[in-house]
C-alpha positions, 0 to 999 in steps of 0.5 A: 130828680131830673137830668141825672146824666147832666149832674155830678152826684159825687160832687153833691155827695161831698158837699156838706152844705155846712152840715152836720147842724141842728135847728130848733123848730117851733111849729107845734104840729111838727114838734108833735109829729116828730116828738120834739123840737131839736132837728138834726141835719146830716151831710150827704156823705154820712148817708152814703157811709151808712148805706155802704154798711148794709150787708148782702141780703139785708135792707134798711129804711130811710127812717132807720137811718134817720133814727140812727142819726138822731140817736147819735147826735142827741137830736129829737129827729133827723130832717126827713126831706133832705134825708130822702134827697141825700139817699138819692144823691148817694145812689146816683153818685154810686151809679156814676162811679166805676169803683167803691160802689154803695149798695143803694138798692138795699135802702128802702123807703117807708114800709119797705117800699122800693125807690123809683128815683134810684138809677134804673127805677124800681125795675132795677132795684127789684132785680138786685133785691131778688138776686139777694133772696128778697121777695118783691110784691106789687101793691095797688092797681092804679098807683102801682108800688113795689115792696120787699115782702116781710122786709122787717125780717131782713132789716139791718139796724145800725149800731146806735139801736144796740147802744154802741158808741159812734165810731167818729164825730161824723156818726159813722157806723162801726165796722162790720 
């Protein structure tokens, strides 16, 4: 994102944009890639609600959040582009608030990668994760990227994976 200092991310976070909603896709390549045609769109606030549940010392990936929403909604998959955008909106909204912090630094990209689009970039996310006991490794020489080492060992799995029922029609995670 650009011009973060000029945007009201909390307003964006609470703009549901007519979501949640479903869309049936017909592109055969996409159907094969995602395992079905029923695509779910979760509103930005639902991503924030999930991200707030991640306890100290644990992490989650955007993919796991998407899997949770798909399972709870009965969809084949959750739309990936808006997922990444809404996770970033949640991070920046939290950064702009004085209270009610969302521990966005615990939400990782695929394969445990740190997110350079978060407030303060990978440097700030790295510091926060290391303060919670995670080891961060650098990969690449030309295109340097950072990952949480053995992130799978600290992976928080939303309740849907254990078969628990959702708390609300907005598919929030049951309390801690």
